[in-house]
TITORDO-792879 format. One line per field, with one value per residue: x, z, y of N, C-alpha, C in turn; residue in one letter. Coordinates in Angstrom, 1 decimal. Each point is the difference from the previous one (the first is absolute). Example, Ala and Ser with C-alpha at 12.3 -4.5 7.8 and 13.67 -1.06 7.14 Angstrom:
BEGIN
n_u = (13.2	-0.4) .
n_w = (7.8	-0.7) .
n_v = (-5.7	1.1) .
ca_u = (-0.9	0.9) .
ca_w = (0.0	0.0) .
ca_v = (1.2	1.1) .
c_u = (0.9	-0.8) .
c_w = (0.0	0.8) .
c_v = (1.2	1.1) .
aa = (A	S) .
END
This chain:
BEGIN
n_u = (0.6	-0.6	0.9	-0.4	0.9	-0.6	-1.0	1.6	-0.3	-2.0	-0.1	1.2	-1.7	-1.2	0.7	0.2	-1.7	-0.3	1.1	-0.5	-1.4	0.0	1.1	-1.3	-0.5	0.1	0.2	-0.1	0.4	-0.7	-1.0	0.5	0.7	-0.8	0.4	-1.4	-0.5	-0.8	-1.0	1.3	0.5	-0.9	0.5	1.5	0.7	-0.4	0.7	0.7	0.0	1.0	0.0	1.9	-0.2	0.6	-0.5	1.6	-0.3	1.5	-0.4	0.3	1.6	-0.5	-0.2	0.6	1.0	-0.4	0.2	1.1	0.1	-0.6	0.8	1.2	0.2	-0.7	1.9	0.9	-0.6	0.2	-1.1	0.7	0.8	0.5	-0.6	0.6	-0.2	1.8	-0.2	-1.3	-0.3	-0.4	-0.1	0.6	0.1	-1.6	0.8	0.7	-0.5	-0.2	1.9	0.6	-0.8	0.7	-0.8	1.4	0.8	1.3	-0.4	-1.6	0.0	0.3	-1.5	-0.9	1.2	-0.3	-0.3	1.0	0.5	0.6	-0.9	0.9	1.5	-1.0	-0.7	0.8	0.2	-0.3	1.0	0.7	0.3	-0.5	1.1	0.9	-0.4	1.4	-0.8	0.3	1.2	-0.9	1.3	0.3	0.9	-1.0	0.7	-1.1	0.5	1.0	0.0	-1.0	0.3	0.2	-1.0	-0.9	0.4	-0.1	0.1	0.1	0.2	0.1	0.2	0.5	-1.4	-1.6	-0.7	0.6	-0.5	-1.1	1.0	0.0	0.7	0.4	-0.9	0.6	0.9	0.1	1.3	0.5	0.4	0.6	0.2	-1.4	-0.5	1.3	-0.8	-1.3	1.1	0.2	-1.2	-0.7	0.7	-0.6	-1.1	-0.5	-1.8	-0.1	-0.8	0.8	-1.0	1.3	0.3	-1.7	0.2	1.2	-0.4	-0.3	1.3	0.5	-0.6	0.5	2.0	0.7	-1.0	0.8	1.0	0.1	-0.7	1.2	0.8	-0.6	0.2	0.7	-1.1	0.8	0.0	0.7	0.7	0.4	0.5	0.0	0.9	0.7	1.1	-0.3	-1.5	1.3	1.4	0.5	-0.9	0.6	-0.6	-0.3	0.7	0.4	-0.6	0.0	0.7	-0.2	-0.1	0.6	0.0	-1.4	0.5	0.8	1.1	-0.1	1.0	-0.2	1.8	-0.6	1.4	0.6	0.7	0.8	-0.1	-1.5	1.3	0.3	-1.3	0.2	-0.8	0.9	0.9	-0.7	0.4	0.1	0.7	0.1	-0.8	-0.7	1.6	-0.1	1.2	-0.8	0.4	0.7	0.1	-1.5	-0.7	-0.4	-1.6	0.9) .
n_w = (-0.1	-0.1	1.2	0.4	-1.6	0.2	-0.6	0.0	-0.5	-0.1	0.0	-1.0	-0.6	-0.1	-0.6	-1.2	-0.1	-0.2	-1.5	-0.6	0.3	-0.4	-0.8	0.1	-0.2	1.0	0.1	0.9	0.3	1.4	-0.5	-0.8	0.3	-0.5	-1.6	0.0	-0.8	-1.1	-1.3	0.5	-0.1	-1.4	-0.1	0.5	-0.8	-1.1	0.3	0.2	1.0	0.1	-0.5	0.5	-1.4	0.8	-0.5	-1.8	0.3	-1.0	0.4	-1.8	0.5	1.6	-0.9	-0.7	0.2	0.1	-1.2	-1.0	1.4	-0.3	-1.2	0.7	1.1	0.0	0.4	1.2	0.7	-1.5	-0.5	0.1	-1.1	1.1	-0.2	0.4	0.4	0.1	-1.3	0.7	-0.3	0.9	0.0	-1.8	1.1	0.2	0.4	1.2	1.4	-0.5	0.0	0.9	0.7	-0.6	1.0	0.0	-0.2	-0.6	-1.1	-0.5	-0.7	-0.6	0.1	0.2	-0.9	-0.5	-1.1	0.1	-0.1	0.3	-0.5	-1.1	1.5	-0.2	-1.3	-0.5	1.1	0.3	-1.4	0.6	1.1	-0.4	-0.9	0.9	0.0	1.0	1.7	0.6	1.2	0.3	0.0	-0.3	1.1	0.5	-1.2	-0.7	0.8	-1.3	-1.0	0.4	0.0	-0.7	0.2	0.4	-0.7	0.8	1.7	-0.8	-0.4	1.4	-0.4	-0.9	-1.3	0.1	-0.8	0.4	1.5	-0.7	-0.3	1.1	0.5	0.6	1.0	0.8	-0.5	0.4	0.9	-1.7	0.9	0.4	-0.8	0.1	1.7	-0.5	-0.7	0.8	1.1	-1.4	0.4	1.6	-0.1	0.6	-0.7	1.4	-0.4	0.2	0.5	-1.2	-0.5	-0.8	1.3	0.5	-1.2	0.3	1.0	-0.4	-0.4	1.0	1.1	-1.0	-0.8	1.0	0.7	-0.8	0.5	1.2	0.0	-1.0	0.7	0.7	-1.3	-0.9	0.1	0.4	0.0	-1.1	1.1	-0.8	0.7	-0.4	0.7	0.2	-0.5	0.7	-1.1	-0.7	0.4	0.2	-1.0	-0.8	0.3	-0.8	-0.6	0.6	-1.7	-1.0	0.7	0.4	-1.7	-0.7	1.4	-1.2	-0.1	-0.9	-0.5	-0.7	0.1	-0.9	0.2	-1.2	0.3	-0.1	-0.9	0.2	-0.2	-0.5	-0.7	0.9	0.0	0.4	0.0	0.3	-0.5	-0.5	0.5	0.4	-1.7	-0.4	-0.7	-0.7	-0.3	0.1	-0.4	0.1	-1.1	1.4	-1.0	-0.1	-0.9	0.9	0.1	1.5) .
n_v = (-1.2	0.8	0.1	0.6	1.2	0.8	-1.0	0.0	0.3	-0.1	-1.2	-0.4	1.0	-0.9	-1.7	0.9	0.4	-0.7	-0.9	1.4	0.0	-1.8	0.4	0.3	-0.8	-0.3	-2.1	0.3	-1.6	0.3	-0.8	0.2	1.3	0.4	0.4	0.7	-0.9	-0.1	-0.9	-0.3	0.4	-0.3	-0.8	0.8	1.3	-0.9	0.1	1.6	0.5	0.8	0.9	0.3	0.6	0.1	1.6	0.4	1.3	0.6	-0.7	0.6	-0.5	0.5	0.6	-0.3	-0.4	0.8	-0.5	-1.6	0.1	1.1	-0.7	-0.3	1.0	0.4	-1.4	0.2	0.8	0.3	0.1	-1.3	1.0	1.1	1.4	0.2	1.2	0.8	0.4	0.3	0.9	-0.2	0.9	-1.4	-0.5	1.4	1.2	-0.2	-0.5	0.8	0.3	-1.3	0.6	0.8	0.3	0.5	1.3	-0.5	1.6	-0.4	-1.8	0.2	0.7	-0.4	-0.7	1.5	-0.1	-0.9	0.6	-1.6	0.3	0.8	0.1	0.3	0.6	-1.1	-0.3	0.4	0.7	-0.3	0.6	1.0	-0.7	0.0	1.3	0.3	0.1	1.6	-0.3	1.4	-0.9	1.4	0.0	1.0	1.3	0.6	-0.8	0.3	1.0	-0.2	-1.4	0.1	0.0	-1.3	-1.0	-1.7	0.9	0.4	-1.8	0.1	1.3	-1.1	0.4	0.0	0.9	0.4	-0.4	-0.4	1.8	0.1	-0.3	-1.5	1.5	0.0	0.6	-1.0	0.9	-0.8	-1.3	-0.5	-0.9	-0.2	0.3	-1.1	-1.1	0.4	-0.9	-0.8	-0.8	0.0	-0.8	-0.8	0.8	0.1	0.1	1.5	-0.5	-0.5	1.1	-0.3	-0.5	1.3	0.6	-0.6	0.5	1.5	0.2	0.4	0.7	1.2	-0.9	-0.8	1.8	0.9	-0.2	-0.4	1.1	-0.4	-0.3	0.6	0.8	-0.7	-1.4	-0.5	2.1	1.2	0.3	0.7	0.5	0.6	0.1	1.3	-0.3	1.4	-0.3	-0.6	0.3	-1.4	-0.4	1.2	0.7	0.6	-1.6	0.7	1.2	-0.2	-0.6	1.1	0.5	-0.5	-0.6	-1.0	1.5	-1.0	0.4	0.8	0.1	0.8	0.0	1.1	-0.6	1.3	-0.8	1.1	-1.2	0.8	-0.3	-0.3	-0.5	1.0	-0.5	-0.4	0.9	-1.2	-1.1	1.1	1.1	-1.2	-0.7	1.5	0.4	1.6	0.1	1.8	0.2	0.8	-0.6	-0.5	0.3	0.6	0.1	0.1) .
ca_u = (-0.9	1.3	-0.7	-0.6	0.5	-0.6	-0.1	1.2	0.8	-0.2	0.3	1.7	1.3	-0.7	1.2	1.1	-0.1	0.1	1.5	1.0	-0.5	0.9	1.6	0.4	-0.6	0.8	-1.6	0.6	-1.3	0.4	0.4	0.9	0.7	0.5	-0.2	-0.7	-1.1	-1.0	-0.7	0.1	-0.9	-1.8	-0.1	0.1	-1.3	-1.7	-0.6	-0.5	-2.1	0.7	1.1	0.2	1.2	0.7	0.5	-0.2	-1.3	0.2	0.8	-1.0	0.1	-0.2	-1.5	0.6	-0.3	-1.4	-0.7	0.7	-0.7	-1.1	-0.6	0.1	-1.3	-1.5	-0.6	-0.8	-1.3	-0.9	-1.0	0.5	1.6	-0.2	1.0	0.0	0.6	-0.4	-0.1	-1.3	-0.1	-1.0	-0.9	-0.2	-0.8	-0.1	1.0	0.8	-1.7	-0.7	0.7	-0.6	-1.5	-0.5	-0.7	-0.1	0.8	0.7	-0.1	-1.2	0.8	1.6	-0.1	-0.6	0.5	1.6	1.5	1.3	1.7	0.6	-1.3	0.4	0.5	-1.4	-0.9	0.2	-0.4	-1.2	-1.1	0.9	-0.8	-0.6	-0.1	-0.3	-1.2	0.0	0.2	1.3	-0.7	0.7	0.3	0.6	-0.6	0.3	1.4	-0.6	-0.5	1.1	0.3	-1.1	0.8	1.1	-0.5	-0.4	0.4	-1.1	-0.8	-0.7	-0.8	-1.1	-0.9	-1.2	-1.0	-0.3	0.5	1.8	0.5	-0.1	0.8	0.8	0.3	-0.6	0.7	0.8	1.2	1.8	1.1	0.6	1.2	1.2	0.5	-0.3	0.7	0.9	-0.1	-0.9	1.4	1.4	0.1	0.3	1.6	0.2	-0.6	-0.8	-0.6	-0.5	-1.0	-0.4	-1.2	0.6	0.5	-0.7	-0.9	0.8	-0.6	-1.8	0.4	0.3	-1.0	-1.3	-0.6	-0.5	-1.5	-1.3	0.1	-1.6	-1.3	-0.6	0.1	-0.9	-1.4	0.7	0.4	0.6	0.6	1.4	0.6	1.1	0.1	1.5	1.1	1.1	0.7	0.8	-1.0	-0.2	1.5	0.2	-1.1	-0.4	-1.1	-1.9	0.4	-0.4	-1.1	-0.7	0.1	-0.6	-1.8	0.0	0.8	0.0	-0.1	1.8	-0.1	1.3	0.8	1.7	1.2	0.7	0.5	1.3	1.6	2.0	1.1	-0.6	0.5	0.4	-0.7	0.6	-1.1	0.1	-1.0	-1.4	-0.5	-1.3	-1.7	-1.5	0.3	0.8	0.4	0.1	1.7	-0.5	0.8	0.2	1.2	-1.4	-0.4	-1.0	-0.5	-0.7) .
ca_w = (0.0	-0.8	0.7	-0.6	1.5	1.1	1.4	-0.2	0.3	1.0	0.6	0.8	1.1	1.2	0.9	1.0	1.1	1.2	1.4	1.0	1.5	0.9	0.8	0.5	1.3	0.8	1.9	1.4	0.9	0.7	0.7	-1.3	-0.1	-1.4	-0.6	-0.5	-1.5	0.6	0.0	1.5	1.0	0.3	0.1	1.4	0.7	-0.4	1.1	0.5	0.0	0.2	-1.0	0.1	-0.4	0.4	-1.3	0.9	-0.5	-0.9	-0.3	-1.2	0.1	1.1	-0.6	-0.9	1.4	0.8	-0.9	-0.1	0.9	0.4	-1.1	-0.2	0.8	-1.4	-1.5	1.3	1.1	0.0	0.6	1.2	0.0	-0.7	0.2	0.8	-0.5	0.9	-0.8	-0.1	1.5	0.3	0.3	-1.0	-0.7	-1.0	-1.2	-0.6	-1.0	-1.5	-0.6	0.0	-1.0	-0.7	-0.3	0.1	-0.8	0.9	0.9	1.8	1.6	0.3	0.6	0.7	0.9	0.6	-0.5	0.5	-1.4	-0.6	-0.3	-1.2	0.5	1.3	-1.0	-0.2	0.9	-0.2	-0.7	0.5	1.0	-1.3	-1.3	1.0	0.8	1.8	1.4	0.7	1.0	0.6	1.4	0.4	0.6	-0.8	0.8	1.2	1.5	0.4	0.2	1.1	1.1	-0.7	0.3	1.5	1.1	-0.2	0.1	-0.6	-0.6	0.8	-0.1	-1.2	0.8	-0.4	-1.4	0.4	0.3	-0.8	-0.5	0.8	0.6	1.7	1.1	0.0	-0.4	0.4	-0.5	0.8	0.7	0.1	-1.3	-1.4	0.4	0.0	-2.2	0.2	0.8	-0.4	-1.9	0.4	-0.2	1.5	0.8	0.3	0.0	0.7	0.5	-0.7	-1.1	-1.6	0.4	0.3	-1.3	-0.8	0.8	-0.7	-1.9	-0.3	0.9	-1.2	-0.7	1.4	-0.2	-1.3	-0.7	0.8	-1.0	-1.3	0.3	0.9	-0.5	-1.0	0.6	-0.6	-1.2	1.0	-0.4	-0.4	0.6	-0.6	0.6	0.6	1.0	1.6	1.0	0.0	-0.1	1.4	0.4	1.7	-0.1	-0.7	0.2	1.4	1.0	-0.2	0.9	0.9	-0.1	-0.6	-0.1	-0.6	-1.8	-0.4	-0.1	-1.1	-0.2	-0.7	0.4	-1.0	-0.8	-1.4	1.2	-0.8	0.8	-1.6	-0.9	0.6	1.2	1.5	0.2	1.5	0.4	-0.2	0.2	1.0	-0.3	-0.8	0.0	-1.5	-0.2	-1.8	-0.7	-1.7	-0.2	-0.1	-0.6	-0.6	0.1	0.5	0.1	0.2) .
ca_v = (1.2	1.1	1.5	1.3	0.3	0.9	-1.0	-0.8	1.6	-0.2	-1.0	0.5	1.4	-0.4	-0.8	1.2	0.2	-1.0	0.4	1.2	0.1	-0.9	0.9	1.9	-0.4	-1.0	-0.4	-1.0	0.0	0.2	-1.1	-1.2	0.6	-0.5	0.3	-1.0	1.1	0.6	-1.1	-0.6	1.5	0.4	-1.5	0.3	1.0	-0.5	-0.7	0.7	0.9	1.2	0.3	2.4	1.0	1.0	0.5	1.4	0.4	0.3	-1.3	-0.2	-1.4	-0.5	0.2	-0.9	-1.0	-0.4	0.3	-0.7	0.3	-0.5	-0.4	-1.4	-0.6	0.2	-0.7	-1.6	0.7	0.5	1.4	0.5	0.9	0.8	1.2	1.3	1.1	1.2	0.8	0.0	0.1	-1.5	1.0	0.5	-1.8	-0.7	0.5	-0.9	-1.0	1.0	0.6	-1.7	-0.2	0.6	1.0	1.3	0.1	0.2	1.3	0.4	-0.7	0.5	1.2	0.4	-1.2	0.7	-0.9	0.2	0.7	-1.0	-0.5	-1.4	-1.7	-0.9	0.3	-0.4	-1.0	0.7	-1.4	-1.4	-0.3	0.5	-1.3	-1.7	1.1	-0.1	1.3	0.3	0.8	1.1	-0.3	0.8	0.9	1.1	0.9	1.3	-0.4	-0.1	1.6	0.8	-0.7	0.9	2.1	0.6	-1.0	-0.3	0.5	1.5	-0.3	0.6	1.2	-0.2	-0.6	-1.4	0.3	0.5	-0.9	-0.7	-0.7	-1.3	-1.3	0.0	0.5	0.5	-0.5	-0.3	0.7	-0.8	0.5	-0.6	0.3	0.8	0.9	0.2	0.6	0.9	1.3	-0.3	1.1	1.6	-0.4	-0.4	1.4	0.4	0.9	0.5	-0.5	-0.9	-0.5	-0.5	-1.5	-0.9	0.2	-1.4	-1.4	0.6	-0.4	-1.9	-1.0	0.3	-0.3	-1.5	-0.4	0.0	-1.3	-0.3	0.6	-0.3	-1.5	-0.5	0.5	-0.5	-1.5	-0.8	0.5	-0.3	1.4	0.9	1.1	1.3	1.1	-0.2	-0.7	0.4	-0.2	-1.7	-0.5	-0.9	-0.3	0.4	0.8	-0.7	-0.4	-0.5	-0.1	-1.1	-1.2	0.9	-0.6	-2.3	-0.8	-0.5	-0.4	-0.5	1.4	-0.4	1.8	0.5	1.5	0.7	1.7	-0.3	0.5	-0.4	-1.5	-1.6	-0.5	-0.6	0.0	-1.0	-0.4	-0.5	1.5	0.6	-1.2	0.6	1.4	-0.9	-1.6	0.0	1.8	-0.6	1.4	0.3	0.6	1.5	1.0	0.4	1.3	-0.3	0.2	1.3) .
c_u = (1.1	-0.7	0.2	1.2	-0.3	-0.2	1.2	0.2	-0.3	0.4	1.0	0.1	-0.9	0.7	1.2	-0.1	-0.2	0.7	0.2	-0.5	0.3	1.0	-0.3	-0.6	0.6	-1.2	0.8	-1.1	0.8	0.0	0.9	0.6	1.2	-1.0	-1.1	-0.6	-1.1	-0.8	0.4	-0.8	-0.9	-0.5	-0.5	-2.0	-1.3	-0.2	-0.6	-1.8	0.8	1.3	0.0	1.6	0.4	1.1	0.4	-0.6	0.7	1.0	-0.5	-0.2	-0.9	-1.6	-0.6	-0.6	-1.3	-1.4	0.2	-0.8	-1.2	-1.0	0.2	-0.7	-1.5	-0.1	0.1	-1.4	-1.0	-0.9	-0.2	0.6	-0.7	1.3	0.4	1.2	0.1	0.1	-1.0	-1.3	-1.9	-1.5	0.0	-0.1	-0.9	-0.4	0.5	-0.6	-0.8	0.7	0.1	-1.3	0.5	-0.4	0.1	1.3	1.6	1.0	0.1	1.0	1.5	0.1	-1.1	0.6	1.2	1.5	1.2	0.2	0.2	-1.2	0.6	0.1	-1.3	-0.4	0.2	-1.0	-1.8	-0.9	0.1	-2.5	-1.1	-1.0	-0.9	-1.2	0.5	0.3	0.8	-0.9	0.7	0.8	0.3	-1.9	-0.2	0.7	-0.2	-0.3	1.7	0.9	-0.5	1.1	1.7	0.5	-0.2	-0.2	-1.1	-1.3	-1.0	-1.2	-1.3	-0.6	-0.9	-0.9	0.1	0.5	1.2	0.7	0.0	0.9	1.6	0.4	-0.9	0.9	0.5	1.4	1.1	0.6	1.0	1.9	1.6	0.7	-0.7	0.5	1.3	0.5	-0.1	1.0	1.0	-1.0	0.0	1.5	0.6	-0.4	-1.3	-1.1	-0.3	-1.8	0.0	-1.0	-0.4	0.2	-1.2	-0.8	0.3	-0.8	-1.6	-0.1	-0.2	-1.4	-1.5	-0.3	0.0	-1.1	-1.2	0.8	-0.5	-0.6	-0.9	0.2	-1.1	-1.4	0.1	1.8	1.4	0.8	1.7	0.0	1.3	0.3	1.2	-0.3	0.9	0.7	0.4	-1.4	-0.5	1.4	-0.2	-1.4	-1.2	-0.7	-1.0	0.3	-0.2	-1.3	-1.2	0.4	-0.9	-1.6	0.1	1.3	0.6	0.3	1.2	0.4	2.0	0.2	1.4	-0.6	0.7	0.0	1.7	1.0	1.1	-0.2	-0.3	0.6	1.1	-0.7	0.4	-1.6	-0.4	-0.4	-1.7	-0.6	-1.2	-1.3	-1.2	0.1	1.2	0.5	0.1	0.9	-0.3	1.9	-0.2	-0.1	-1.0	-0.3	-1.0	-0.7	-1.1	0.9) .
c_w = (-0.1	1.1	-0.8	1.3	0.2	1.5	0.3	1.2	1.6	1.6	0.2	0.9	1.6	1.0	0.0	1.2	1.4	0.8	0.1	0.8	1.0	0.2	0.8	1.9	0.8	0.9	0.7	0.7	1.1	1.4	-0.6	0.4	-2.0	-1.2	-0.7	-1.4	0.7	0.5	1.1	1.3	-0.1	0.6	1.9	0.3	-0.1	1.8	1.1	0.2	-0.5	-1.1	0.1	-0.6	0.6	-1.1	0.8	-1.5	-1.0	-1.1	-1.1	0.4	0.6	-0.9	-1.2	1.3	0.6	-0.6	-0.2	1.4	-0.1	-1.0	0.3	1.4	-0.7	-1.1	1.0	0.0	-0.9	0.4	2.3	0.7	0.2	0.8	1.4	-0.1	1.1	-0.7	-0.2	2.0	0.1	-0.5	-1.3	-0.5	-0.8	-1.8	-1.0	-0.8	-1.2	-0.5	-1.0	-1.2	-1.4	0.0	0.6	-1.5	0.7	0.5	1.2	1.2	0.1	0.9	1.1	1.2	0.8	0.2	0.3	-1.3	-0.5	-0.4	-1.0	0.6	0.8	-1.7	-0.4	0.8	0.0	-1.2	-0.4	0.4	-0.8	-0.5	0.7	1.1	1.0	0.0	-0.5	1.1	-0.2	1.7	1.1	1.2	-1.3	0.7	1.2	0.9	0.3	0.6	1.3	1.0	0.0	0.9	1.6	0.2	0.0	0.3	-0.7	-0.8	0.5	-0.2	-1.3	0.3	-0.7	-1.7	-0.2	-0.5	-0.7	-1.1	0.8	0.7	1.3	0.3	1.5	-1.1	0.3	-1.1	-0.1	0.6	-0.8	-1.2	-0.8	-0.1	-0.1	-1.1	-0.2	-0.3	-0.9	-1.3	0.2	0.1	1.5	1.3	0.1	-0.2	1.1	0.6	-0.8	-0.4	-1.0	0.3	0.4	-1.3	-0.3	0.4	-0.2	-1.3	0.3	0.1	-0.9	-0.7	-0.2	0.1	-1.1	-0.8	0.9	-0.4	-0.7	0.2	0.7	-0.6	-1.0	0.4	-1.2	-1.0	0.3	-0.9	-0.2	0.0	-0.2	0.8	0.5	0.8	1.0	0.8	0.3	0.0	1.5	0.6	1.4	-0.8	-0.8	0.6	1.5	1.3	-0.9	0.3	1.6	0.1	-0.4	0.8	-0.5	-1.3	-0.7	-0.6	-0.7	-0.7	-1.2	0.6	-1.4	-0.4	-0.8	1.7	-0.5	0.6	-1.2	-0.2	1.6	1.9	1.7	0.5	2.0	0.6	-0.7	0.3	1.3	-0.2	-0.2	-0.6	-1.2	0.4	-2.3	0.0	-1.5	-0.7	0.0	-1.2	-1.0	0.2	1.3	-0.5	0.0	0.4) .
c_v = (1.4	1.4	1.5	0.4	1.1	-0.8	-0.5	2.0	0.3	-0.8	0.7	1.1	-0.4	0.0	0.7	1.4	-0.9	-0.3	1.3	0.0	-0.6	0.7	1.0	-0.9	-1.5	0.4	-0.9	-0.4	-0.1	-1.3	-1.3	0.6	-0.1	1.2	-0.9	0.8	1.1	-0.9	-0.7	1.1	-0.1	-1.5	-0.1	1.0	-0.5	-1.1	0.5	0.5	1.4	0.0	1.0	-0.4	1.2	0.4	1.3	0.5	0.3	-1.3	-0.7	-2.3	-0.5	0.5	-1.1	-1.3	0.0	0.1	-1.0	-1.1	-0.7	0.1	-1.6	-0.8	0.4	-1.3	-1.1	0.6	0.7	1.0	-0.1	0.2	1.3	1.0	0.6	0.9	1.0	0.8	0.3	0.3	-0.3	1.0	0.2	-1.5	0.2	0.6	-1.6	-1.2	0.8	-1.0	-1.3	-0.1	0.4	1.2	1.5	-0.2	-0.2	1.1	0.0	-0.3	1.0	1.1	-0.7	-1.5	0.4	-1.2	0.9	0.9	-0.6	-1.0	-1.4	-0.6	-0.8	-0.6	-1.4	-1.5	1.1	-0.5	-1.1	-0.9	0.6	-0.5	-1.5	-0.2	-1.3	1.4	0.3	0.5	1.5	0.5	0.8	0.9	1.6	0.1	0.9	-0.5	-1.2	0.8	0.4	-1.0	0.8	1.3	0.1	-1.9	-1.1	-0.1	0.9	-0.8	-0.8	0.8	-0.6	0.0	-2.2	-0.5	-0.1	-1.3	-1.8	-0.8	-0.2	-0.9	0.6	0.9	-0.6	-0.2	-0.7	0.1	-1.6	0.6	0.1	-0.7	1.3	1.6	1.0	0.1	1.6	1.8	-0.3	0.9	2.1	0.7	0.2	0.8	-0.3	0.7	0.8	-0.5	-1.6	0.0	0.0	-1.6	-0.6	0.3	-1.3	-1.3	-0.3	-0.5	-1.9	-1.0	-0.1	-0.7	-1.2	-0.5	-0.3	-1.8	-1.0	0.1	-0.7	-2.0	-0.2	-0.1	-1.2	-0.9	-0.5	0.4	-0.5	1.9	0.2	1.4	0.8	1.2	0.5	-0.9	-0.2	-0.2	-1.8	-0.5	0.1	-0.6	1.3	1.9	-0.5	-1.7	-0.7	0.6	-0.8	-1.2	0.0	0.2	-1.1	-0.3	-1.0	-0.6	0.4	1.2	0.2	1.2	-0.2	1.4	0.1	1.3	-0.1	0.5	-0.2	-0.6	-1.1	-0.2	-1.1	0.3	-0.7	-0.4	-0.1	1.9	0.2	-1.3	0.0	0.2	-1.5	-0.9	-0.3	1.3	-0.5	1.5	-0.9	1.2	1.3	0.8	0.3	1.2	0.6	0.3	2.0	0.0) .
aa = (X	X	X	X	X	X	X	X	X	X	X	X	X	X	X	X	X	X	X	X	X	X	X	X	X	X	X	X	X	X	X	X	X	X	X	X	X	X	X	X	X	X	X	X	X	X	X	X	X	X	X	X	X	X	X	X	X	X	X	X	X	X	X	X	X	X	X	X	X	X	X	X	X	X	X	X	X	X	X	X	X	X	X	X	X	X	X	X	X	X	X	X	X	X	X	X	X	X	X	X	X	X	X	X	X	X	X	X	X	X	X	X	X	X	X	X	X	X	X	X	X	X	X	X	X	X	X	X	X	X	X	X	X	X	X	X	X	X	X	X	X	X	X	X	X	X	X	X	X	X	X	X	X	X	X	X	X	X	X	X	X	X	X	X	X	X	X	X	X	X	X	X	X	X	X	X	X	X	X	X	X	X	X	X	X	X	X	X	X	X	X	X	X	X	X	X	X	X	X	X	X	X	X	X	X	X	X	X	X	X	X	X	X	X	X	X	X	X	X	X	X	X	X	X	X	X	X	X	X	X	X	X	X	X	X	X	X	X	X	X	X	X	X	X	X	X	X	X	X	X	X	X	X	X	X	X	X	X	X	X	X	X	X	X	X	X	X	X	X	X	X	X	X	X	X	X	X	X	X	X	X	X	X	X	X	X	X	X	X	X) .
END
């Protein structure tokens, strides 16, 4: 059979693209202490009730991998697989649903869902969910309340009315201490923040995302959740992961920590082994998405 030259060009272009992508990331299984393939990682992740993909928000390879992981989990779970995202706030869930149901235009969705400025990084996952009719959880508490805590502390949430509180996790919110607090201080340059309101808002963020997932799982049995968030919220199984386990101790959780690092060519994996079940290091030489 004689193959069309154009077909061959497309075929070889796709192969080259796949190789290029693979060359831009390395996956480390912290349980087996060995490098693994994407498919090997997926086989393990598929056993979890909730998978956390902790990203760097401007990492192009990380965003490609998020879509790959979602697609592969869908191949295993079908419509029982859902997507959950830090990038959308809980009070726009109806807007999210209307877009997924093809009731509203994309430009209305982007505006009324208050999409992040780098929405193009997350659009492929949203469009995949739309195509496959998968639910998407807008998981974050509204930013106006996170900002309120940043300015006035967690106690300020008690002054909100009942209508406002429906967008929040149950009050009062515990503040995570120990390793999570120490990690927060490191991100702040090793210095405490007066009043620690910023740290308290971080805890609202974590509790809010965890509670959104918990609520969905209560109403929808036997579904699988793929939650995308900044990796600080799930590294070392702290933050949102720890909050979700408090809400629902019976869940099986798994996490990925994905980031670029200057040691990409020859990483010392022992430095990263506590971050997650799987650690993905991406090529730092690639241009950031913003």
